[in-house]
C-alpha positions as CSV (number, residue, x, y, z in Angstrom):
1,X,9.7,-7.3,16.3
2,X,10.6,-11.0,16.4
3,X,13.5,-12.5,14.5
4,X,11.1,-14.5,12.2
5,X,9.1,-11.3,11.5
6,X,12.2,-9.2,11.0
7,X,13.5,-11.6,8.3
8,X,10.2,-11.6,6.4
9,X,9.7,-7.8,6.8
10,X,13.1,-7.3,5.2
11,X,12.0,-9.1,2.0
12,X,8.5,-7.8,2.1
13,X,9.6,-4.2,3.0
14,X,11.2,-4.0,-0.4
15,X,7.9,-4.8,-2.2
16,X,5.6,-3.2,0.4
17,X,7.2,0.2,0.5
18,X,3.7,1.9,0.1
19,X,2.2,-0.3,2.8
20,X,3.1,0.7,6.3
21,X,1.1,-2.1,8.0
22,X,3.2,-5.2,7.1
23,X,1.3,-7.7,9.3
24,X,-2.0,-6.3,8.2
25,X,-1.4,-6.4,4.5
26,X,0.8,-9.6,4.7
27,X,-2.2,-11.6,6.1
28,X,-4.9,-9.7,4.2
29,X,-3.4,-9.7,0.7
30,X,0.3,-8.8,0.3
31,X,1.0,-11.0,-2.8
32,X,-2.2,-10.2,-4.7
33,X,-1.9,-6.4,-3.9
34,X,1.7,-6.2,-5.1
35,X,1.3,-8.8,-7.9
36,X,-1.8,-7.2,-9.5
37,X,-0.2,-3.8,-10.2
38,X,3.1,-5.5,-10.7
39,X,2.3,-7.7,-13.7
40,X,-0.7,-5.7,-14.7
């Protein structure tokens, strides 16, 4: 857990609570996955 990843995980953890793989979803589609159902 690097410092750079820890800071990003902190903000993303709040939105990606159902997604355990942060690095996997963050690079695959973290914004679109959370934004679709969010403003859907």
